[in-house]
Residue frames as qw, qx, qy, qz and C-alpha x, y, z in Angstrom:
[[0.795, -0.071, -0.260, -0.544, 114.69, 106.51, 83.96],
 [0.548, -0.393, 0.693, -0.255, 114.62, 103.52, 86.26],
 [0.010, 0.170, -0.949, -0.266, 115.04, 99.96, 85.14],
 [0.298, 0.393, 0.828, -0.266, 111.44, 99.20, 85.99],
 [0.377, 0.729, 0.163, -0.548, 110.03, 102.13, 83.91],
 [0.151, 0.524, -0.679, -0.491, 112.42, 101.28, 81.09],
 [0.109, 0.016, 0.989, 0.102, 111.25, 97.66, 81.06],
 [0.341, 0.573, 0.613, -0.424, 107.55, 98.69, 81.25],
 [0.326, 0.728, -0.143, -0.586, 108.05, 100.97, 78.23],
 [0.069, 0.352, -0.860, -0.364, 109.90, 98.30, 76.34],
 [0.267, 0.260, 0.920, -0.124, 107.01, 95.86, 76.99],
 [0.389, 0.687, 0.387, -0.477, 104.47, 98.33, 75.76],
 [0.240, 0.664, -0.446, -0.549, 106.53, 99.21, 72.60],
 [0.096, -0.167, 0.958, 0.214, 107.07, 95.56, 71.87],
 [0.331, 0.426, 0.808, -0.238, 103.37, 94.88, 72.14],
 [0.338, 0.734, 0.061, -0.586, 102.45, 97.85, 69.95],
 [0.223, 0.577, -0.642, -0.452, 104.77, 96.51, 67.28],
 [0.154, 0.180, -0.961, -0.145, 103.97, 92.78, 67.54],
 [0.182, -0.438, -0.879, 0.048, 100.62, 92.25, 69.39],
 [0.099, -0.260, -0.012, -0.960, 98.61, 95.51, 69.14],
 [0.595, -0.487, -0.505, -0.393, 95.46, 93.80, 70.51],
 [0.696, -0.387, -0.467, 0.383, 97.27, 93.31, 73.72],
 [0.306, 0.076, -0.099, 0.944, 98.79, 96.83, 73.75],
 [0.299, -0.467, -0.289, -0.781, 95.28, 98.33, 73.49],
 [0.677, -0.524, -0.516, -0.026, 94.46, 96.70, 76.89],
 [0.531, -0.190, -0.352, 0.747, 97.02, 98.79, 78.74],
 [0.117, -0.910, -0.395, -0.052, 95.38, 101.72, 80.38],
 [0.227, 0.748, -0.190, 0.594, 96.90, 105.21, 80.84],
 [0.517, -0.134, -0.617, 0.579, 98.76, 105.75, 84.11],
 [0.339, -0.873, -0.349, 0.025, 97.82, 107.83, 87.14],
 [0.161, 0.775, -0.312, 0.525, 99.60, 110.90, 88.38],
 [0.407, 0.091, -0.724, 0.550, 101.53, 110.58, 91.63],
 [0.271, -0.116, 0.360, -0.885, 98.98, 112.72, 93.40],
 [0.766, -0.065, -0.247, -0.590, 96.10, 110.52, 92.19],
 [0.711, 0.016, -0.690, 0.134, 97.89, 107.38, 93.43],
 [0.179, 0.113, -0.619, 0.757, 98.60, 108.98, 96.87],
 [0.462, -0.124, 0.142, -0.866, 95.01, 110.07, 97.22],
 [0.796, -0.046, -0.453, -0.400, 93.72, 106.54, 96.55],
 [0.766, -0.090, -0.578, 0.268, 95.96, 104.82, 99.15],
 [0.025, 0.619, -0.305, 0.723, 96.10, 107.69, 101.68],
 [0.697, -0.484, 0.185, -0.496, 94.27, 105.68, 104.37],
 [0.890, 0.069, -0.432, 0.126, 96.61, 102.66, 104.26],
 [0.567, -0.803, 0.178, -0.042, 98.39, 102.28, 107.67],
 [0.768, -0.274, 0.396, 0.422, 101.69, 101.21, 105.99],
 [0.138, 0.717, -0.409, -0.547, 104.14, 102.40, 103.28],
 [0.888, 0.353, 0.292, 0.038, 104.54, 100.88, 99.90],
 [0.616, -0.208, 0.382, 0.657, 107.85, 100.61, 97.76],
 [0.101, 0.585, -0.233, -0.771, 108.72, 103.27, 95.19],
 [0.042, -0.024, 0.872, 0.488, 108.24, 100.58, 92.43],
 [0.164, 0.542, 0.807, -0.168, 104.55, 100.41, 93.24],
 [0.144, 0.774, 0.138, -0.601, 104.14, 104.20, 92.39],
 [0.010, -0.441, 0.643, 0.626, 106.21, 103.75, 89.24],
 [0.151, 0.215, 0.941, 0.213, 103.97, 100.89, 88.02],
 [0.148, 0.708, 0.658, -0.209, 100.75, 102.79, 88.56],
 [0.047, 0.723, -0.148, -0.673, 102.21, 105.85, 86.82],
 [0.057, -0.213, 0.806, 0.549, 102.67, 103.61, 83.82],
 [0.377, -0.285, -0.694, -0.543, 99.17, 102.11, 83.87],
 [0.436, -0.310, 0.335, -0.776, 96.17, 102.53, 86.19],
 [0.241, -0.011, 0.954, -0.181, 95.26, 98.87, 85.81],
 [0.418, -0.117, -0.607, -0.666, 92.05, 97.18, 84.77],
 [0.728, -0.205, 0.265, -0.598, 88.79, 95.87, 86.30],
 [0.232, -0.159, 0.959, 0.031, 88.74, 92.18, 86.95],
 [0.710, 0.365, 0.227, -0.558, 86.44, 90.69, 84.42],
 [0.888, 0.459, 0.013, 0.012, 86.98, 89.10, 80.91],
 [0.792, -0.222, 0.149, 0.549, 90.68, 88.06, 80.47],
 [0.039, 0.912, -0.165, -0.373, 92.80, 91.04, 79.85],
 [0.853, 0.513, -0.092, 0.042, 94.67, 90.50, 76.61],
 [0.381, 0.680, -0.526, 0.340, 98.06, 91.25, 78.05],
 [0.664, -0.608, 0.298, -0.317, 97.57, 89.47, 81.36],
 [0.979, -0.081, 0.124, 0.138, 99.27, 86.23, 80.38],
 [0.562, 0.643, -0.190, 0.484, 102.25, 88.34, 79.13],
 [0.206, -0.774, 0.325, -0.503, 102.75, 90.02, 82.49],
 [0.427, -0.408, 0.764, -0.258, 102.97, 86.80, 84.30],
 [0.408, 0.255, -0.746, -0.460, 103.01, 83.72, 81.87],
 [0.350, -0.139, -0.926, 0.015, 101.86, 81.01, 84.18],
 [0.031, 0.348, 0.647, -0.678, 99.74, 83.05, 86.58],
 [0.081, 0.526, 0.639, 0.556, 97.87, 85.00, 83.90],
 [0.209, -0.699, -0.470, 0.496, 97.40, 87.87, 86.34],
 [0.277, 0.667, 0.256, 0.642, 96.59, 91.43, 85.22],
 [0.210, 0.023, -0.348, 0.913, 97.31, 94.75, 86.95],
 [0.153, -0.696, -0.702, -0.001, 94.18, 95.68, 88.96],
 [0.009, -0.711, -0.048, -0.702, 92.94, 99.25, 89.43],
 [0.158, 0.248, -0.635, 0.715, 93.43, 100.64, 92.87],
 [0.603, -0.223, 0.128, -0.755, 89.81, 100.60, 93.75],
 [0.910, -0.023, -0.370, -0.184, 89.74, 96.82, 93.34],
 [0.539, 0.235, -0.636, 0.500, 93.01, 96.47, 95.22],
 [0.217, -0.322, 0.404, -0.828, 91.67, 98.49, 98.13],
 [0.799, -0.149, -0.012, -0.583, 88.55, 96.34, 98.24],
 [0.877, 0.100, -0.469, 0.015, 90.56, 93.08, 98.11],
 [0.246, 0.519, -0.606, 0.549, 93.12, 93.98, 100.74],
 [0.558, -0.400, 0.435, -0.583, 90.89, 93.23, 103.83],
 [0.952, 0.039, -0.215, -0.213, 90.59, 89.60, 102.70],
 [0.644, 0.365, -0.557, 0.376, 94.16, 89.14, 103.84],
 [0.081, -0.364, 0.576, -0.728, 93.37, 90.14, 107.46],
 [0.576, -0.375, -0.713, -0.137, 91.62, 88.04, 110.07],
 [0.189, -0.606, 0.258, -0.729, 90.53, 90.25, 112.93],
 [0.856, -0.408, 0.025, -0.316, 89.15, 87.35, 115.01],
 [0.922, -0.221, 0.192, 0.254, 92.20, 85.06, 114.56],
 [0.067, 0.914, -0.318, -0.243, 95.15, 87.35, 113.94],
 [0.423, -0.462, 0.728, 0.278, 97.60, 84.46, 113.40],
 [0.629, 0.349, 0.680, 0.145, 95.59, 83.23, 110.46],
 [0.311, 0.887, 0.015, -0.341, 96.08, 86.46, 108.58],
 [0.832, 0.357, 0.158, 0.393, 98.15, 86.37, 105.39],
 [0.095, -0.972, 0.188, 0.105, 101.28, 88.36, 105.90],
 [0.764, 0.444, -0.314, 0.348, 105.06, 88.30, 105.19],
 [0.573, -0.045, -0.521, 0.631, 106.89, 87.88, 108.46],
 [0.185, -0.624, -0.538, 0.535, 104.31, 90.18, 110.07],
 [0.010, -0.342, 0.197, 0.919, 104.33, 92.61, 107.35],
 [0.591, 0.500, 0.429, -0.466, 101.19, 93.39, 105.35],
 [0.385, 0.074, 0.734, 0.554, 100.72, 92.19, 101.75],
 [0.365, 0.583, 0.148, -0.711, 99.05, 94.47, 99.15],
 [0.598, 0.241, 0.720, 0.256, 97.65, 92.62, 96.11],
 [0.167, 0.619, -0.174, -0.748, 98.21, 94.50, 92.86],
 [0.364, 0.234, -0.749, -0.502, 98.16, 91.73, 90.17],
 [0.528, 0.048, 0.692, -0.490, 95.02, 89.55, 90.26],
 [0.254, -0.168, -0.821, -0.483, 92.95, 86.97, 88.58],
 [0.601, -0.469, -0.180, -0.622, 89.50, 86.21, 90.10],
 [0.899, -0.349, -0.259, 0.050, 91.21, 83.78, 92.38],
 [0.796, -0.180, -0.100, 0.569, 95.00, 84.54, 92.83],
 [0.042, -0.999, 0.017, 0.019, 97.13, 87.54, 93.64],
 [0.688, 0.213, -0.207, 0.663, 100.67, 88.86, 93.28],
 [0.324, -0.922, -0.213, 0.014, 101.44, 91.22, 96.12],
 [0.336, 0.591, -0.374, 0.631, 103.99, 93.81, 97.14],
 [0.604, -0.393, -0.583, 0.375, 105.07, 94.00, 100.79],
 [0.125, -0.911, -0.096, -0.382, 104.18, 96.96, 102.92],
 [0.439, -0.845, 0.294, -0.090, 106.76, 98.58, 105.30],
 [0.939, 0.195, -0.072, 0.275, 109.50, 96.69, 103.53],
 [0.542, -0.650, 0.085, 0.526, 113.04, 97.65, 104.66],
 [0.357, -0.012, 0.464, 0.811, 114.03, 98.56, 101.11],
 [0.242, 0.589, 0.270, -0.722, 111.99, 101.72, 100.31],
 [0.261, 0.420, -0.531, -0.689, 112.52, 101.25, 96.55],
 [0.651, 0.095, -0.624, -0.422, 111.38, 97.62, 96.01],
 [0.610, -0.263, 0.628, -0.405, 110.00, 94.57, 97.79],
 [0.143, -0.023, 0.964, 0.225, 109.75, 90.87, 96.79],
 [0.598, -0.013, -0.297, -0.744, 106.62, 89.88, 94.80],
 [0.231, -0.106, 0.890, -0.378, 104.64, 87.42, 96.75],
 [0.435, -0.128, -0.684, -0.571, 101.99, 84.97, 95.47],
 [0.341, 0.036, 0.706, -0.620, 98.78, 84.28, 97.40],
 [0.176, -0.187, -0.837, -0.484, 96.12, 81.84, 96.10],
 [0.494, -0.431, -0.261, -0.709, 92.39, 81.87, 96.76],
 [0.816, -0.479, -0.318, -0.063, 92.93, 79.48, 99.66],
 [0.277, -0.916, 0.271, -0.098, 95.88, 81.50, 100.99],
 [0.898, -0.079, 0.160, 0.403, 98.66, 79.28, 99.83],
 [0.014, 0.969, -0.180, -0.168, 101.74, 81.44, 99.46],
 [0.839, -0.001, 0.217, 0.499, 105.12, 81.44, 97.67],
 [0.166, -0.654, 0.239, 0.699, 107.73, 83.87, 96.43],
 [0.678, 0.655, 0.332, -0.031, 107.04, 84.89, 92.80],
 [0.551, 0.660, -0.061, 0.506, 109.76, 87.42, 91.83],
 [0.550, -0.167, -0.345, 0.742, 112.56, 89.22, 93.62],
 [0.019, -0.451, -0.183, 0.873, 110.94, 92.55, 92.73],
 [0.540, 0.732, 0.292, -0.295, 108.68, 94.33, 90.25],
 [0.171, 0.782, -0.469, -0.375, 111.78, 95.20, 88.35],
 [0.180, -0.295, 0.920, 0.186, 112.97, 91.65, 88.07],
 [0.542, 0.437, 0.676, -0.240, 109.39, 90.63, 87.03],
 [0.482, 0.812, 0.085, -0.317, 109.32, 93.10, 84.23],
 [0.058, 0.697, -0.646, -0.306, 112.84, 92.38, 83.07],
 [0.427, 0.007, 0.904, 0.016, 111.87, 88.73, 82.96],
 [0.540, 0.617, 0.500, -0.277, 108.80, 89.60, 80.91],
 [0.383, 0.829, -0.186, -0.363, 110.52, 91.76, 78.24],
 [0.097, -0.532, 0.806, 0.241, 113.33, 89.31, 77.81],
 [0.502, 0.209, 0.835, -0.082, 110.78, 86.51, 77.29],
 [0.507, 0.754, 0.265, -0.322, 109.06, 88.66, 74.68],
 [0.250, 0.807, -0.446, -0.295, 112.20, 89.45, 72.82],
 [0.216, -0.330, 0.911, 0.117, 113.23, 85.74, 72.90],
 [0.617, 0.081, -0.453, -0.638, 109.93, 84.83, 71.19],
 [0.011, 0.136, -0.944, 0.300, 109.26, 82.40, 74.02],
 [0.468, 0.321, 0.554, -0.609, 105.53, 82.10, 73.20],
 [0.119, 0.221, 0.784, 0.567, 103.03, 81.27, 70.50],
 [0.254, 0.223, 0.204, -0.919, 100.32, 83.88, 69.86],
 [0.458, 0.013, -0.630, -0.627, 98.46, 81.58, 67.58],
 [0.233, -0.247, -0.912, 0.232, 97.11, 79.64, 70.57],
 [0.352, -0.739, -0.473, -0.327, 93.76, 80.47, 72.08],
 [0.556, -0.824, 0.069, 0.088, 95.76, 80.91, 75.26],
 [0.232, 0.825, -0.515, 0.024, 99.33, 81.98, 75.03],
 [0.980, -0.126, -0.043, 0.147, 101.67, 78.95, 74.99],
 [0.116, -0.905, 0.408, -0.018, 105.03, 79.57, 76.52],
 [0.744, 0.367, -0.529, 0.176, 108.32, 77.82, 75.91],
 [0.745, -0.666, -0.038, -0.025, 108.90, 76.37, 79.38],
 [0.824, -0.033, -0.029, 0.565, 112.68, 75.85, 78.73],
 [0.282, 0.508, 0.039, 0.813, 113.23, 79.48, 77.73],
 [0.439, -0.769, -0.101, -0.453, 110.94, 80.71, 80.62],
 [0.850, -0.468, -0.105, 0.216, 112.95, 78.70, 83.16],
 [0.690, 0.125, -0.008, 0.713, 116.30, 80.09, 81.90],
 [0.083, 0.577, 0.064, 0.810, 115.16, 83.67, 81.80],
 [0.606, -0.714, -0.213, -0.280, 113.26, 83.50, 85.04],
 [0.834, -0.418, -0.118, 0.340, 116.26, 82.22, 86.94],
 [0.527, 0.334, -0.003, 0.782, 118.58, 84.77, 85.32],
 [0.095, -0.587, -0.024, -0.803, 116.55, 87.59, 86.83],
 [0.685, -0.537, 0.065, -0.487, 115.43, 85.84, 90.05],
 [0.691, 0.235, -0.655, 0.194, 118.31, 83.66, 91.03],
 [0.087, 0.269, -0.667, 0.689, 118.17, 84.62, 94.71],
 [0.666, -0.331, -0.270, -0.611, 114.65, 83.39, 95.23],
 [0.804, -0.213, -0.540, 0.134, 115.79, 80.42, 97.29],
 [0.402, 0.055, -0.447, 0.797, 117.99, 82.57, 99.54],
 [0.305, -0.283, 0.080, -0.906, 115.10, 84.97, 100.08],
 [0.781, -0.306, -0.370, -0.400, 112.84, 82.07, 100.99],
 [0.700, -0.103, -0.565, 0.423, 115.41, 80.56, 103.41],
 [0.168, 0.178, -0.330, 0.912, 115.84, 83.94, 105.09],
 [0.529, -0.333, -0.123, -0.771, 112.03, 84.39, 105.42],
 [0.815, -0.249, -0.516, -0.085, 111.69, 80.91, 106.92],
 [0.549, -0.036, -0.538, 0.639, 114.41, 81.56, 109.53],
 [0.085, -0.206, 0.191, -0.956, 112.87, 84.94, 110.50],
 [0.641, -0.298, -0.317, -0.632, 109.39, 83.56, 110.66],
 [0.769, -0.205, -0.593, 0.121, 110.33, 80.66, 112.88],
 [0.340, 0.069, -0.469, 0.812, 111.93, 83.09, 115.33],
 [0.223, -0.079, 0.204, -0.950, 108.74, 85.09, 115.85],
 [0.697, -0.177, -0.407, -0.563, 106.05, 82.35, 115.67],
 [0.642, -0.383, 0.530, -0.401, 104.85, 80.07, 118.40],
 [0.023, -0.229, 0.962, 0.148, 105.80, 76.39, 118.07],
 [0.097, 0.323, 0.940, 0.060, 102.99, 74.28, 116.52],
 [0.268, 0.561, 0.311, -0.719, 100.95, 77.39, 115.72],
 [0.623, 0.671, 0.401, -0.008, 99.02, 78.09, 112.47],
 [0.192, 0.936, -0.247, -0.162, 101.57, 80.78, 111.63],
 [0.372, -0.532, 0.734, 0.200, 104.43, 78.33, 111.93],
 [0.653, 0.255, 0.702, 0.124, 102.66, 75.84, 109.59],
 [0.434, 0.881, 0.148, -0.117, 102.12, 78.73, 107.09],
 [0.049, -0.843, 0.489, 0.221, 105.79, 79.56, 107.18],
 [0.492, -0.234, 0.817, 0.192, 106.76, 75.93, 106.47],
 [0.624, 0.541, 0.563, -0.016, 104.13, 75.61, 103.74],
 [0.285, 0.931, -0.110, -0.200, 105.51, 78.73, 102.01],
 [0.222, -0.635, 0.709, 0.212, 109.01, 77.29, 102.07],
 [0.581, 0.082, 0.803, 0.101, 107.81, 73.94, 100.72],
 [0.536, 0.764, 0.341, -0.112, 105.99, 75.77, 97.89],
 [0.096, 0.884, -0.371, -0.268, 109.08, 77.76, 97.01],
 [0.329, -0.400, 0.827, 0.219, 111.16, 74.51, 96.74],
 [0.606, 0.395, 0.691, -0.016, 108.35, 72.85, 94.64],
 [0.400, 0.885, 0.089, -0.221, 108.19, 75.86, 92.30],
 [0.014, 0.798, -0.546, -0.253, 111.89, 75.87, 91.72],
 [0.364, -0.311, 0.873, 0.099, 112.46, 72.21, 91.57],
 [0.486, 0.365, 0.794, 0.029, 109.39, 70.98, 89.65],
 [0.401, 0.848, 0.317, -0.138, 107.91, 73.89, 87.76],
 [0.127, 0.903, -0.337, -0.235, 111.20, 75.67, 86.96],
 [0.977, 0.162, 0.060, 0.125, 113.13, 72.35, 86.57],
 [0.576, 0.611, -0.261, 0.476, 116.45, 73.93, 87.13],
 [0.573, -0.782, 0.195, -0.151, 117.24, 73.79, 90.91],
 [0.692, 0.468, -0.506, 0.213, 120.94, 73.04, 90.94],
 [0.790, -0.363, -0.385, 0.309, 123.02, 71.55, 93.71],
 [0.346, 0.238, -0.185, 0.888, 124.97, 74.88, 93.97],
 [0.319, -0.515, -0.080, -0.792, 121.80, 76.47, 95.20],
 [0.832, -0.468, -0.232, -0.185, 121.30, 73.81, 97.92],
 [0.446, 0.447, -0.576, 0.518, 124.25, 74.68, 100.04],
 [0.398, -0.169, -0.771, 0.466, 124.63, 74.31, 103.82],
 [0.123, -0.049, 0.263, -0.956, 122.67, 77.41, 104.70],
 [0.622, -0.194, -0.376, -0.659, 119.46, 75.63, 103.87],
 [0.551, -0.086, -0.822, 0.120, 120.00, 72.78, 106.32],
 [0.089, -0.041, -0.623, 0.776, 119.54, 74.61, 109.61],
 [0.481, 0.084, 0.115, -0.865, 116.03, 76.10, 108.84],
 [0.655, 0.049, -0.643, -0.393, 115.04, 72.78, 107.21],
 [0.402, -0.046, -0.845, 0.349, 115.88, 70.93, 110.42],
 [0.153, 0.137, 0.476, -0.855, 113.97, 73.45, 112.56],
 [0.539, 0.113, -0.219, -0.805, 111.03, 73.43, 110.13],
 [0.723, 0.044, -0.626, -0.289, 110.80, 69.62, 109.92],
 [0.117, 0.184, -0.852, 0.476, 111.62, 68.73, 113.49],
 [0.709, -0.245, -0.094, -0.654, 108.66, 66.76, 114.81],
 [0.327, -0.362, 0.833, -0.260, 108.75, 64.11, 117.52],
 [0.797, 0.252, 0.445, -0.321, 106.16, 62.08, 115.56]]
């Protein structure tokens, strides 16, 4: 059993024992053949973790708040969408008239699997690691940032948060202990900044100076720094070593 499937099963078992109303919202999974038939027309590959996730649960329609949605991503409140909704949402990330305005990850397609009515968490298509890809956040106005190192790191974060009782189920909306969330999030996603720096470096190499795509790359990097420094409140000087300076200089260089 993989770490992802193990973490998903632990989440479901924990919910069944401690928050059965939320456990009831988890739908049965699809077979591998069912998943493949639903995405057979996609012009790119998806990581193995994607198939594991949908074999655990087929997802839900977007509508009333899914009871386990805030558990799967405490601050985003996203729920796993069924593949029909995902396929319908995917074209929103493409701009046929202005290709440079499309939402992508260094030219690679983003496939939204966790959604609210506004925001998405995406896996990356055609990623070099066939097993997993980073989880990438896209807002309703196409603001982007790194969310998790992978689906596995996301679910390992979630189960440890649940086991640490880092929440209050008595609230109308789940209230999370921000200090515990920060500690556990960084434990499983400590290389987020390195991933962001590498993306910025690669993106600046393939984009035209002063283009929309270049501005998007800079904005993503700034959002990553903001999320780590302000929301996570635990960006240490050790993480800000010299490797960050070169892409920063390139990104911020402006004669004005």
